[in-house]
C-alpha positions in Angstrom: 72.3 105.8 -36.8 68.6 106.0 -35.8 67.9 107.5 -39.2 69.5 104.5 -41.1 66.7 102.6 -42.9 66.2 99.0 -43.2 65.7 98.2 -46.9 63.6 95.3 -47.8 65.2 93.3 -50.8 62.6 90.5 -51.2 59.7 88.5 -49.5 58.0 85.4 -50.1 55.7 82.9 -48.3 56.7 79.4 -47.2 54.3 76.6 -46.7 55.0 73.2 -44.8 56.7 70.7 -47.1 53.8 68.3 -46.1 51.3 67.7 -43.3 51.6 65.0 -40.6 49.2 62.2 -40.6 47.2 63.7 -37.6 47.0 67.4 -38.7 44.0 69.4 -38.2 42.5 71.9 -40.7 41.5 74.1 -37.6 42.7 74.5 -34.3 40.5 76.0 -31.5 42.1 78.7 -29.3 42.0 78.3 -25.4 41.3 81.0 -22.7 45.2 81.3 -22.4 45.5 82.1 -25.9 42.4 84.3 -26.5 43.3 86.8 -23.7 46.3 87.7 -25.7 44.5 89.2 -28.8 45.2 92.7 -28.1 49.0 92.6 -27.2 51.9 92.5 -29.6 53.6 89.5 -31.4 56.6 87.9 -29.9 59.7 89.3 -31.5 63.2 87.9 -30.6 66.1 87.4 -32.8 70.0 86.4 -33.1 72.7 88.6 -34.3 75.6 86.8 -36.0 79.0 87.7 -37.4 79.1 87.0 -41.1 81.2 84.0 -42.1 83.9 84.9 -44.4 82.0 83.3 -47.4 79.0 85.4 -46.9 80.8 88.8 -46.5 80.9 89.9 -50.2 79.7 86.8 -52.1 76.1 87.4 -53.2 75.8 83.7 -54.6 76.9 82.4 -51.2 74.4 84.6 -49.4 71.6 83.5 -51.9 72.6 79.8 -51.2 72.3 80.5 -47.4 68.8 82.0 -47.7 67.6 79.2 -50.0 68.8 76.7 -47.4 67.1 78.6 -44.7 63.9 78.7 -46.6 64.0 74.9 -47.1 64.6 74.3 -43.5 61.8 76.5 -42.6 59.5 74.6 -44.9 60.5 71.2 -43.3 60.3 72.5 -39.8 56.8 73.7 -40.5 55.9 70.1 -41.0 55.9 69.7 -37.5 54.8 73.2 -36.5 52.2 73.7 -39.2 50.1 76.3 -37.2 52.7 78.9 -37.7 52.0 78.8 -41.6 48.2 79.5 -40.8 46.1 82.5 -40.2 43.5 83.3 -37.6 39.8 83.4 -38.5 36.6 84.2 -36.8 33.3 82.5 -36.9 30.3 84.6 -35.9 26.6 83.8 -35.4 23.8 85.9 -33.9 21.2 83.4 -33.1 22.4 82.0 -30.9 25.2 84.5 -30.2 28.7 83.0 -31.0 32.0 84.8 -31.7 34.8 82.1 -31.9 38.3 82.9 -33.0 40.4 79.9 -34.2 43.5 79.0 -36.3 42.7 78.3 -39.9 45.3 75.9 -41.2 43.9 75.8 -44.8 43.2 79.3 -46.1 46.8 80.8 -45.7 49.6 81.5 -48.1 52.1 80.2 -45.3 54.7 81.9 -43.1 56.5 84.8 -44.4 60.1 85.1 -45.2 61.7 88.6 -45.6 65.2 89.4 -46.8 66.4 92.9 -46.0 69.6 95.0 -45.6 71.0 98.0 -43.7 74.1 99.8 -43.8 75.2 99.2 -40.4 77.8 97.1 -38.8 77.7 94.7 -35.9 79.6 97.2 -33.9 76.9 99.8 -34.6 74.4 97.5 -32.9 76.4 96.3 -30.1 78.6 99.3 -29.0 75.9 101.8 -27.9 75.0 101.8 -24.2 71.4 101.4 -25.1 69.8 99.2 -27.8 69.6 101.2 -31.0 65.9 101.8 -32.2 66.8 100.6 -35.6 66.6 97.1 -34.3 62.8 97.3 -33.9 62.9 97.3 -37.8 64.8 94.0 -37.9 61.4 92.4 -37.4 58.2 92.1 -39.2 54.7 93.0 -37.8 55.9 96.4 -36.2 53.3 97.5 -33.7 50.8 94.8 -34.9 48.7 93.2 -32.4 47.9 89.4 -32.4 44.3 89.9 -33.8 46.1 91.2 -37.0 46.9 87.6 -37.7 43.6 87.3 -39.4 45.5 89.1 -42.3 49.1 89.0 -41.4 51.4 85.9 -41.2 51.4 84.3 -37.8 55.2 83.7 -38.3 57.8 85.9 -40.2 61.3 85.1 -40.4 63.3 88.2 -41.4 66.9 87.9 -42.3 68.7 91.4 -42.2 72.1 91.8 -43.7 74.5 94.2 -42.0 77.9 95.1 -43.5 79.7 92.4 -41.5 76.7 90.4 -39.7 73.4 88.8 -40.3 70.3 89.3 -37.9 67.6 86.5 -37.9 64.4 88.1 -36.4 61.4 85.8 -35.6 58.0 87.6 -35.2 55.5 85.1 -34.0 51.8 85.6 -33.0 51.5 85.2 -29.3 48.0 83.8 -29.5 49.5 80.7 -31.3 52.2 80.0 -28.7 54.2 81.2 -25.7 57.9 81.8 -25.1 58.6 78.3 -24.4 57.0 77.1 -27.7 58.6 80.0 -29.5 62.1 78.6 -28.7 61.2 75.2 -29.2 60.4 76.1 -32.9 63.7 78.2 -33.3 65.7 75.3 -31.8 64.0 72.9 -34.3 64.6 75.2 -37.2 68.3 75.5 -36.2 68.5 71.7 -35.9 67.0 71.1 -39.3 69.2 73.7 -41.0 72.3 72.0 -39.6 71.2 68.8 -41.6 70.4 66.8 -38.6 68.1 63.9 -39.0 64.4 65.0 -38.8 63.9 61.9 -36.5 66.0 63.4 -33.9 63.6 66.4 -33.4 61.4 66.6 -30.3 58.1 67.3 -32.0 55.5 69.7 -30.5 52.5 68.4 -28.6 49.8 70.2 -30.8 46.7 69.0 -28.9 45.3 72.1 -27.3 44.4 71.8 -23.5 41.2 73.4 -22.0 40.3 73.5 -18.4 37.5 71.3 -17.2 34.1 72.7 -18.1 35.5 74.8 -21.0 35.9 74.2 -24.7 36.7 73.0 -27.2 34.9 76.3 -28.4 35.4 79.5 -26.3 33.0 82.0 -27.5 33.8 85.5 -26.7 31.1 88.0 -25.5 31.7 90.4 -28.5 30.0 91.2 -31.8 33.0 93.0 -33.3 37.0 93.1 -32.7 36.9 96.9 -32.2 35.1 96.1 -28.8 38.3 94.4 -27.5 41.2 95.6 -29.6 43.1 98.7 -28.4 45.8 100.5 -30.3 45.7 103.8 -28.4 48.5 103.0 -25.8 51.7 104.9 -26.7 54.5 104.3 -24.2 56.4 107.4 -23.1 60.0 107.9 -24.6 61.8 104.8 -23.4 65.4 103.6 -23.6 66.3 100.0 -23.5 69.6 98.7 -22.3 70.9 95.2 -21.7 72.5 94.5 -18.3 74.9 91.6 -18.2 75.0 89.8 -14.7 77.9 87.3 -14.5 77.4 83.9 -12.7 79.6 85.2 -9.8 77.5 88.4 -9.5 74.2 86.3 -9.6 75.6 84.0 -6.8 76.4 86.9 -4.7 73.1 88.6 -5.2 71.4 85.1 -4.3 73.7 84.6 -1.3 72.8 88.1 0.0 69.1 87.5 -0.5 69.2 84.2 1.3 71.2 85.4 4.2 68.4 87.9 4.8 65.7 85.1 4.6 67.5 82.9 7.0 65.0 83.5 9.8 62.0 83.5 7.3 62.1 79.9 6.4 62.3 80.6 2.6 65.0 79.8 0.1 64.8 82.1 -2.9 66.3 81.2 -6.3 68.7 83.1 -8.4 65.9 84.5 -10.7 63.8 85.5 -7.7 66.7 87.3 -6.0 67.7 89.1 -9.4 64.1 90.1 -10.0 63.7 91.5 -6.5 66.9 93.5 -6.9 65.8 95.2 -10.2 62.3 95.7 -8.8 63.7 97.5 -5.6 66.1 99.6 -7.6 63.7 100.7 -10.3 61.0 101.6 -7.7 63.7 103.5 -5.8 64.8 105.7 -8.8 61.1 106.4 -9.7 60.8 108.3 -6.5 57.2 106.9 -5.6 55.4 108.0 -2.5 55.6 105.5 0.5 52.0 104.7 0.3 52.0 104.1 -3.6 51.3 100.4 -4.6 53.9 98.5 -6.3 54.1 95.1 -7.9 56.6 92.9 -9.4 55.0 90.5 -12.0 56.6 87.6 -13.8 55.3 84.8 -16.2 55.2 81.2 -14.8 55.2 78.3 -17.1 52.2 76.1 -16.0 53.0 73.0 -17.9 54.5 71.1 -14.9 52.3 73.0 -12.2 48.9 71.5 -13.6 47.7 68.1 -12.4 48.0 66.1 -14.3 51.0 68.0 -15.9 51.2 68.7 -19.6 53.9 67.5 -21.8 57.0 69.8 -21.5 56.6 70.1 -25.4 53.0 71.3 -25.3 52.5 73.8 -28.1 50.5 76.8 -27.3 50.1 79.2 -24.4 50.6 77.8 -21.0 51.8 80.6 -18.9 50.2 82.8 -16.2 51.4 86.1 -14.7 52.2 85.9 -10.9 53.3 88.8 -8.8 54.0 90.2 -5.4 52.3 93.4 -4.3 53.3 95.9 -1.5 53.7 99.6 -1.1 57.0 101.4 -2.2 57.7 102.2 1.5 57.4 98.6 2.6 59.5 97.4 -0.4 62.3 99.9 0.2 62.3 99.9 4.0 62.8 96.2 4.1 65.9 94.3 2.6 66.5 92.5 -0.5 65.7 89.1 1.0 62.2 90.3 2.1 61.4 91.4 -1.6 62.8 88.1 -2.9 60.7 86.2 -0.3 57.4 88.0 -1.5 58.2 86.8 -5.0 59.1 83.3 -3.9 55.9 82.9 -1.8 53.7 84.3 -4.6 55.1 81.8 -7.2 55.0 78.9 -4.7 51.3 79.4 -4.0 50.5 79.5 -7.8 49.7 75.8 -8.0 47.4 73.6 -10.1 44.3 74.8 -7.9 45.3 78.6 -8.3 45.9 78.2 -11.9 42.6 76.4 -12.7 40.7 79.1 -10.5 42.2 81.8 -12.5 41.3 80.2 -15.9 37.7 79.5 -14.8 37.4 83.1 -13.7 38.3 84.2 -17.2 35.8 81.7 -18.6 32.9 83.2 -16.6 34.1 86.8 -17.5 36.4 86.8 -20.6 38.6 89.7 -20.9 41.5 90.8 -23.3 44.5 92.1 -21.9 45.6 95.6 -23.1 48.9 97.0 -22.1 47.5 100.5 -21.6 45.5 99.1 -18.7 48.1 97.2 -17.1 50.9 99.7 -16.9 51.3 101.9 -13.9 54.1 103.7 -12.2 54.6 101.0 -9.6 54.9 98.1 -12.0 58.0 96.2 -12.8 57.3 93.0 -15.0 59.7 90.4 -16.4 59.1 88.2 -19.6 60.9 85.5 -21.3 63.3 83.1 -19.4 67.1 82.7 -19.2 66.4 78.9 -19.3 65.4 79.0 -22.9 68.0 77.6 -25.3 68.9 80.9 -27.4 72.5 80.4 -28.1 72.4 76.9 -29.2 70.8 78.1 -32.4 73.8 78.6 -34.7 72.4 78.3 -38.3 76.0 77.3 -39.5 77.5 80.6 -38.4 78.7 79.7 -34.8 77.3 81.2 -31.6 75.3 84.4 -31.8 76.9 87.6 -30.7 73.4 88.7 -28.9 69.9 88.0 -28.5 67.8 91.0 -29.3 64.0 91.8 -29.2 61.9 94.2 -31.3 59.0 96.5 -30.4 57.0 93.7 -28.8 55.1 94.6 -25.5 57.6 97.2 -24.2 56.8 99.6 -21.6 58.3 101.5 -18.6 59.4 98.9 -16.2 59.4 95.9 -18.7 62.5 93.5 -18.3 63.1 90.8 -20.8 65.3 87.9 -19.4 67.8 86.3 -21.7 70.2 83.4 -21.5 73.5 85.1 -20.8 76.0 85.3 -23.5 78.9 84.4 -21.2 77.2 81.1 -20.5 77.8 79.4 -17.1 74.5 80.5 -15.5 75.0 84.2 -16.5 71.8 86.2 -17.2 71.2 89.2 -19.5 68.3 91.6 -18.6 66.9 93.9 -21.3 65.3 96.6 -19.4 63.1 99.5 -20.6 62.8 102.6 -18.7 62.3 106.3 -19.2 65.5 108.2 -19.9 65.4 110.0 -16.6 64.9 106.4 -14.6 67.6 104.7 -16.7 70.1 107.4 -15.8 69.1 107.3 -12.2 69.4 103.6 -12.1 72.9 103.5 -13.7 73.8 105.6 -10.6 72.0 103.7 -8.1 74.6 102.3 -5.5 72.7 99.0 -4.8 72.3 98.2 -8.5 75.7 99.1 -9.4 77.3 97.2 -6.7 75.4 94.0 -7.7 75.9 94.5 -11.4 79.7 95.1 -11.2 80.7 92.3 -9.1 82.9 89.8 -10.8 
């Protein structure tokens, strides 16, 4: 199956049907945007069973694609930065290196139609996610800086023998996961022929911390000074673990029972993250004195004072983590680990967020995966709170949410809304083959996973 190739049928570029009255020809990037220049695009997509009319009727399939293109053009009216490109303005005297979004000089967002001779079962039946899924997305291994020449958004529709996969590849410098799913939700809504007035339009005004902006000049003269493509992850396998609502309730209850004397009440997500953290570090076999951290992305929109609108469009996340030694993590109980995460997240308030941003402004740095990854790291991205399965595109509920090659490394977990619904959570976890085999045999992990 891995050798089965995805064949491109066609591609084109889609522009917004029009521009809103208050549109801007250029949009400046904030410190939160600029730090992501050297990491990959966000790649998330939805797998659907083909409706009967699309199974063998080429005319019906063509009509579906045309309708999706039209919906994309209309949705880009509200999300017009996604049809743009990145641009850089440089001067030597005085020195200035400013990267921004150019909303004029661009052919638009990209739309790709492709096909693969595989079935839905071929994708969902294997224990681990097939590598061919990485090619259901455009911008394979591209970093965000490549948005100077590549589209900031590509929608790729891949036909399977009995299914359709709609893959979205979006430049992470333009927006974070919250904004990513806001766009997908809007596109689905427009496709379903709902009134445009019913959309919750994005808030496109970029937010800069006090004393910064609206122009952030980077301390470089050429992008080779801050773009790195040298990191190659070791052989990895990705598996999606399904945690039912009863299993999550049991994990949370167990963690909070251990926290009774600590004065901490941990959330379901904190308890689940702590469980995965402990189990992954155990199967890696680290030494007691080796450092370990569990990092997660925190949405700062509501934490800032004054808060930003929930529909703020851009990057408004920061990475927060708990740090300890492998010995301390495993010698203590699940509640202790969950409490470390809970306390770290609770402390990351408006003051902490602004201090972190101003530290970046004084000494700008570009995140590079190769410098972040280490044997003690477990990191979570995305959120099960995003509305993923509400995007039906006229085909009913999706069968699965899957991701591409984006920013994957040993110990990376991607959190999805559970397909079962009802508060369930799916964790797409990447590990080395040896660690994955050991995790599947880990008693604490298996006990938590298989509770119904």
